[in-house]
N, C-alpha and C positions, 0 to 999 in steps of 0.2 A: 841229457836227455829232457825235453819239454814234456811238462806234467799237463794232463786233460783232467781236471778236477770238475766234478759236478758242481754247480752253483750252491753254495750254501750247504756243503756236505759236512758231516759230523763223523767223528769216531769216539767210541767209548770204550775206555779202558776198564774192563770188567773183571777185578781180580788179575788173573794173568791172561786174558784173551782180549783181541781186540773185536769190537763190533762196529760195521760201517752202517751209518743212517744217511741215506741219499736225499731223503725228503721226509716231511712230518707225517706222511700219509703211509708210509713203509715200513714193515716191520724190519728191524736193524738184524742184519746178517754177519756171521762170522767172518772175520779177515785175518789171514794170517800176517806177520810182520814183512815178509818178502814181498806181498801182495800190496802192503800198505806203503812200503819204500817206492814200489814200482808206481803206484798211483800218484804219489806227491812228487816223484822225480829228484833229480839232483841239482835243478837249474839254481843258479845263485839267486837268493831272494834278499830282501832288506830285512835284516831281523830286528823284531820288536825289542825294546828295552829289557834285557834279561833280569829276572828275578834272583838276586845273589842271596846265598845264604852259606853259614859257615861249613867248610869241608870236615865230614867226618873222619875219625881215625880208623885205620886198618881193621881194629877189633870191634868198632861198633857194628851194630846190627841194623839194617834196613829192610823195609818190608813194603809190599804193596798197599795202596789205600782201598779201601771198598770199591769205589767207583770213580771214575774222573772222565770228563768230557772235554774234546778238543776240536778246533775246526780246521778242516784240511786247507793247507796253505801250499803254494808253489814251493818245494824243498824241505816241507815239514808240518808239524802240527802244531797248531798255535792254541796255548792254554794261558789262563789267567791265575795269576797268585794270588796269596792272602791279602796282598797289599794293593791289588788292583792292576799291577804292571803285568803285560803280557811277556809270554817267553814262547819262542819257536823252537820247539823239539825238533833237531834234526835227526839225520840217521844213526848216529852214533848213541844219541840220549834213547832213543826207540829201542835199540838194541840192549841199552842198559837195561830197560824196564824187564825185558825178557829175562835178562841173566839174573836180576833179583830173584825172579821166580815168586815162591811162596815166602821167601826171607832168607837173607844171609848177610855175613859179615863183609864190610867193604874190601876184605882181603880175598874172600871167596868170588864176589863179584868181580874183581880185577883178574882173577884167574879165569873165570867162565868169559870174559869178554876181553880178551888180550888184544884183541885189533882196535880198542877203544882207548884214547890218550886222555890223560887228566881225569881218570874215574872219581876221586875222590871230590873234586870241584865240581865234575857234574853232578853226582849225587846230590852235593849239598843244595845246588839250585834245584834239582827235582823235589827235594824235600821241602825247600822253601817255597816251591809252586804247588806244593800239596799234591803231587804226583807220586810220592813216597811218603813214608813217614817212619819215625825212630822208635820202635816199640819200648814201652816203659820196662823198667827193671820187673823181671818175672812175668812178663806178658807174654803170650803166645804171638809169633809174628805172622802167622796166618791169618789171612783177611777173611772176610765172611763170604762162603762160597757163592759162585754167581748162580743166580734161579735161572732157570730155562725161560726163554722168551715166550710169553703166552702167544697164543694164536690171535689174530685179528678180532674174531668174533668171541673172545674170552674177555676182553676189556673194552671200555669206551674206545672207540676208532678216531684216532686222530684225522682232522677234516682234511681233506686234499686242498691243495692251493686253489684249484678252480671254484670248490664249493666256499671256502673263505671269500674269495673275491666277489662271489653272487651274493653272500651274506652281508657282505660291507656294502654292497651297492644298493641294496634294499633296506638298510639300517635307516630306521624312523629318526634321525636326529639324536637328541640326547634324552631318552625317556627316563632316565634317572634323576631328571631335575638339574642336571648339571654338575653333580657330583662326581668327584675323582674315585673310581673304582680302585679298590685295594684287593689283591687277589691272593688267597692262601692255598697254594698249590700241595697238594701230598702225591707220593710216587705209588702207584698200584703194586709195585713189586715188594713194596715195604708196609704199605698199610697206612690209615691216616692216624697222624699223631695227636696225642691227647694234648700236648704241649700246644699245638697250633691251634686247635679249637679254645683252648684256655686263653690264649694271645689275643684271638679275634674277638672273642667273647668280652673279655676285660677292655678292649679298645672302644667297642660299641657303647660299653656301659660308662666310660669314665666321664666325670663331671657331668652327670645327667644327659650323655648323648652328646657332649659338644662336638666331638670328632666327627660323628655321624651326619652333622649337619654340613660338613665339607666334604666329607669323604663317603662312599658306598662300601664299608668295610663288609666284604662278602664272607661267606663261612666256607669253610675248607672244602676244596673240589678237586677233581682230577684235572691233569693237563689238558685232556680232551675237552673237558666242559669249560675251562678257562680260555682256551682258544675260540670255541664256537661263541663265547661271550665277547670276547675282544673283536671278534669279526662284526658282531651288531653293535659295537660301541664307535662313537666318532668323539676324539678329543684324548687328552692325557689318560694314563692309566699307570 
């Protein structure tokens, strides 16, 4: 089956569900695993280098991470591991994420996903790619519950591609004096992190502002604010 994938489309794994983000200016919409598999298709694709990890034992528990983003590719979903290498999640891997549910032992996952081969090895790769986690001893395997996606007018609206293009076309060169902007973005669903503000403040103050002479170290802002600022900026960031 030939996959017809929107350009630069992404999916979000939020707890035990999928959300489809077709473009930056649209609110992500829920997507079932069957619909996701139909979207990416089963066409052969050149798989990016896999992120390997040790295969967990049957008695070990695995659990979903709070949130994970991947890009839709023909034949699967591409994610990036902690080591920077890419991993293409194919249908069997996506089914395993569903089988893990809110947490299970490897043996339980194997029972729930009987149609999937090499379950421990696949789970090891998913853990190494930060798509799953191994809970610590005594830790609850349940992830943070997924929050409701707010309405578009309840948060800063992400700019549409056309609006970004217009803003960039009218950008007046480098109004920041040639400094390279450093963005500190926080997630509206989580709230601004105190540590992020402390980090950027310390960078601005370090060595009597030495870094600020070369970098425009911005204060924490939302993703929408950062995109608008990037649209009006020319050069590296």
